[in-house]
N, C-alpha and C positions, 0 to 999 in steps of 0.2 A: 672522506669519512673513515674513521678508524673501525677496526673489526668490532670493538665494543659498541660504538655508535650504531653500526649496522645491525648488531644483535638486538640492541635496545629497540630500534625502529621495527625490526621484524616481529618482536613480541608485541609492540604497539599495534602493528598491522593485524595480527591475529586477534588481539583483544578488541579492536574496532569491529572486525568481521563477526566476532562472537556476539556482539550486541544484536545483530539481525536474528540470531538464534534466541537470545534472551528475551526480546520483545515479542516473539512470535505468538505467545498465548493471547495477546490482545486481538490481532486480526483473525486468528484461527478459531479461538475459543469464544472470545467475548463479542466479536463483531459478526461472525459468519455462522458457525456450525452449532454452537451449543447455547450461549446466553440468550440470543434473540429468539431461538426456538423455545427455550424454557419460558421466557417472558410471554410469548404468544400462546403457548400450549398449556402451561401450568399456572401461571400467575394471573393473566388477564381474565376479567369477568366476562359474562355474556354480552354486555353492551360496550365493551372497551375498544372494539375495533383495532386489535393489535397490529394488523398489517399496515393500516393507514397511519396509526400513531407512531409506529417505528419509522415510517417514512417521514413523518413530521419531525421526529427527533433528529433524524439524519440530516434533513434539510436545514434545521436550525443550527446544528453543529457546523455544517458547511458554511452557513452565513457568518457565524462567529469567527471561524477560522479565516475566511476571506477578509474579514475586517482587521484581524490582528497579524496575519502572516507577513504582510509587507514590511512591518517594522521590527518584528521579533529578531530575525536573523541579523539585520543591520546593527541593532543595538548590541547584540552579543559580539559582533565583529569589532565594534568600536571600543567596547569596555573590556575585551579580553576575557569573556565569560562564556565561551562556547560550550566547553565541557560542563561547566557548572549548571547551565540551563538544561543541557541534555540529561544530566543525572537528576536534577530537580524534577523534571517531567517524568523521567523513568520511575521515580519512587512515588510520584503522584498516581501513576498507573497501578503500582503495587497496592496503594491504599484503596483505589477504586475497586480492584479485584477482590480485596479482602471485604470491602463493604458490600459487594455483590453477594457474598455468602449469606448476608442477613436479609436478602430479598426472598421471603418465604412464598410458597405456592398459594397465595391468597390475593384477591383483587385489591386489597388496601395497600399492597406493596408494589402495585403496577407502576404508579407514577414515580416512585423512588427508582425502580428499575430503569424506566425511560430516562430519568435524569442522569443516572450513572452511565447508561449507554451513550447518551449524547456527549456528556462531559468527557468521557474517556476517549471518544473520537477526536475531540478538539485537542486534548493533551497529547495523544499519540502522534497526530499530524504535526503538532508544534515541536515535539521531540525530533521528528524526522528532519526538520529544517536544519538543526544543528548537527545531527548525525551525518547527513549528506554533506554538509559543509566541511566535515573533517576528512573526507575521502582524499583530497589532494595532499593533506599533511601526513598521511600514513602510507602513501604510495610514491612511486616514481613514474615518469612518463612511460617507461617500458612495461610496467606491470599494473597500471591503474585499471585497465579493463578487466584483467584477470582477477584482481582483488575484488572489484565490484561484483563481478559475476559469481565468484566463489562465495562472497558474503550473502548474496541473494539466494544462492543454492543452499547455503547453510540455514537460512531462514526457512526455506521450504522443507528441509530435512527436519527442522525443529517442529514444524507443523505436523509432519508424519508421525513423529514420536509422540507428540501431545495427543493427537487424535487416537492413536493406538492405545496409549495408557488410559485415556478417558473412557474408551469403549470397554476395554478388557478389565480395567481395574475398578471402575466406578459405575458406568451406565448399564452395561449388559451383564455384569457379574451377578450371579445369584446371591453371593455373599460379598458385598463390596469390600475393598481393602480396608484394613484397620478396624474391621468389624463395626462400621458406622451405621449399617442398616439402610433402609430406604424410606423411613417415615419422614414426612414433610419434605420429600425430595432431597434429603440431606446428602445422598450419594452424588446427585448432580451438582448441588451447591458446593460440595467438597472439591469439585474440579476447579472452581474459581479460587479456592484457597491454594490448591496445588499450583495453579498458574501464577499466583502471586509469589510463592516461594521460588518457583522456576525463574521468574524475571529478577527477583532480588539477588539470587545466587549468581546467575550467569552474567549479570551486568557489572559485577565487581571487577573483573579484569580490565574493562575499559576505564573504570574509575582510577585504577592503580597504574596502568601501563601507558595510557595515552596522555601526553602532556597538554596542559592548557595553553591556548594561544596568548601572545603578549598583547597588552592593551596598546592601542594606537597612541603614539606620542601626542598627536594633535587632537585627540578625542576630547569633546566637551560634553558636559552634562546637559541633557535636555529632557523636557517632559514628553510624555506620550503624545500630547497634542502637537508639540514641535516636531516630533518624529513624523507624524502624518503630514504636516505641512511641507516636509522636506522630500516627500516621495516623488513629486513631479520633477524636481531638480535632479534627483538620483536617476530617474528613468532617462532623462535627457543625457546625462553624463555616461550612463551605461550604453546608450545608443551610439555615442561618440567613441567610446572605448572598445565596445564589442557589439557592433550592430547585428552580426549573425547570431550571437547568443540570444539577443532579444527576439529575433525572428524565430529561433528555435523554441523559445518559451511559448510562443503563440501556437506554433504547429503541434508541439508536444502536448499542450493542454487539450487539444482536440483528440488526438489519437489515444492519449492516456485515458481519457474518459471512455473511449471505446474499449480499451483494455479492461478498465474497471467494470464496464457493462458485461463483458464476457464472464467475469467471475460472479458479478451480482445476479445476473439472470441465467447463469449456467445451471444452477440448481433448480430454478423454476422451470427451465426448459426440460430438464431431465424428469422432473416430477409430472408436469402437466402434459407435455408432448409425447414423452416416451414411457410414462407410467412407472417411474422408479419410486420405491418406498424411501422413507427417511433413512433407514439403515443402508440401503443400496446407494443413496446419495452420499453418505459419509464414506462408504467404501470407495466410491468413485472419487471423492475428495482426496483420499489418501493416495490413490493412483495418480490423480492430477498433480499433487504436490511432488511426487516422485519424478514425473515427466517434466514438470516445470523446473524443478531443481537441476535436472540433467541439462535441460536446455539453457538455463542461466549460466551454468559452469562452462559448457562448450562455447556459448556465445561470448562469454567474458574472455576466453582465450583467443578467439578469433577477432575480438574487438581490438586487441593490441596489434594484430597483424593488418587488418583491413580498415580499421577506423570505426568509431561509434556509429556514425551516420549510416554506413554501409550495412552494418548488422541490424540496425533498426529498420531500414528499408526492406531488407530481406525478410525480417521477421513479420513486418506488417503485410507484405505480399503473401507470406505463408499463411497468416491468419485469415486473410481474405479468401484464399483458395480453400482452406479447411472449413471456414464458416459456410461458404457457398456449397461445399460438398455435403455438409450436414443437411442443408435444405433440399438439395436435388436428390439425395439418396435417403430421404426421410422414410420412404415406404419400406425400406429394408429393416426398420425397427431398431431394437436395442443395439444391434451391432453398429449401426450408424452413429449412435450417440457415443459409444465407447471409442470407436476408431476416430471419428471426426472430432469428438470432444477432447480426446487426449492429444490429437494433432494440434488443436488450438492451444492447449496448455504448453506444448513443446515450444511454441513461438512467443508466448506471453513472457516467459522468464527473461530471455535475452533482450526483448524490447524494453522491459522495465529496467533491467540492470544497465544496459547501454545508454539509456536516457539520462540517468544520473551521472554516468561516466562522461557523456558529452558535455553536460553542464560544468562538471568539474574541470575538464580539460580546457575549456575556453571561457572561463570566468576570470576576470582580473584579480590578481593576487590581493588578498585582504578584503575582498568583497564577496567571499563564498557564502557566508550566512545571508547576506542581503539578497543575492541572486536566488538562493534556494528558497528564501522566503517568497520571492516572486514566483518561483517554480510551483510552490504549493498554492499560492494565491490564484495564479492563472488556471490551475487545474480545478480549484474549487469554484472559480467564477463561472465556469461553464459546465459544472458537474450535472446540470439538468439535462444535458444533451442525450445521454444514453437512455435515460428513463423516458424522455419525451419521444425520441425516435422509435424506441421499442414499442411504446403504446400506440403511436401513430401507424406503424406498420401493421400491427394486429388489427387496429380499427379499420384500416384500409381493406384488409382481407375480409373482415366481418361485414362491413357495410357496402363496399363497392363490388367485391367479388362474391359476396353472399356465402362465405365459408363459416361453418359453425366452430370447428376446432382449428383455430387460426394461430395458436401459440407459436408454431414453428416459423410463421412469417415475421415474428419479432426479431429474428436473427438478421433480417435485412436492414433493420434500423441501425444495428451495431456495425454492419458491414459498410453502410454509407458513411458513418463517422470515421471509420478506419481509412476508407478511400480518400476522403477529404483531407485527413491528417497526413496521409502518405503523399498526396499531391503537394501540400504546403511544405512538407519536409524536403522534397526534391528541390525546392527553391532556396534551401539553406546550403551555404558552402560547406563541404565536408571537413575542411581544415581551416577555419577562419582565423584571421589575424586579430590578436588582442593587443591593443596599445596600452602601454604602461601609463598610469596616471602621473600628472606633473607633480 
């Protein structure tokens, strides 16, 4: 590789990592901290049941993604349109964030808000299939873990900046930026426009710097139906080429749902079990992003030294210890949530980053999109686990143990999922052999 080629690839690597920063408004603003809270608190009417309806929208989005994910990545692999579909989905997210500005604080806009919330979830997860599939093409064997961890940390940093700007400039400001006022919650809705501009601007480097993959010479046109009919044959060939990768997809689906549960129910735990206010939860969210980002960057560097599986195992063990500590030291109050909660966040980042690194390392060349499609599919297929075990643990404490304030017991549901995922991960070879296709 010439020095010019190396410089071009380095710029492409940074541009790829910057997309994690670019798309961060969606998970941070639109999925977690602001848009769903706005829908539930300002838009929904008295009989709309926003908590359950948001759950329904999430479940429907997961069902749709589970249906389409297995074929999306493979079709982009075959047709040489990996970057095209990433950018297409990126700008669909921009459109959805702009459209969210027009969801006014009135019950007649509640269904529109739910549709945008669910559709955005499907589009974002679809974009991640092709984004993850690019990782191998912008890295080398020596730096793939570091780059993945750095990009994940960059995403967390973006979340910190976004939340800070949203709070200081729009939500908590007596006079919101640009003199927009607060009538009809326009200051909160303006955050959605700001998020759209953020994603639009910071996704440009990837579009310009990362080259598109080549179309496979033997690729043939096929309908969506034909793509679905080919899935079983693809799974059998993947098992023959990379059996450990297939085993990893199964184990990671379980523990990744546990990781998702830590974030999903973390705010609920802070609010109901430890009495945090909405503002305190957002402040904790900023601190959580800082710690998670640091963990992801450090974990990424160690990944290249010790291997992806070792980092994931260490992180899951740390999560189990930290989560158990939150339960056992619950009586110490707010300090337990801050210390134990941030300890959980420290291990979440490297577990997430190293998971995609492991898949990238041990996926057959040319099948990256296909495998990451399966990665998203398997995760969605069992995404009911964390919610189910969370609820069952609390129900057990309420009905069997007779406890009234049993929210803290929900953490055991998440710990069980992480323990099972960890056990299955130990059955996966740390450095599996991948056979080249004939």
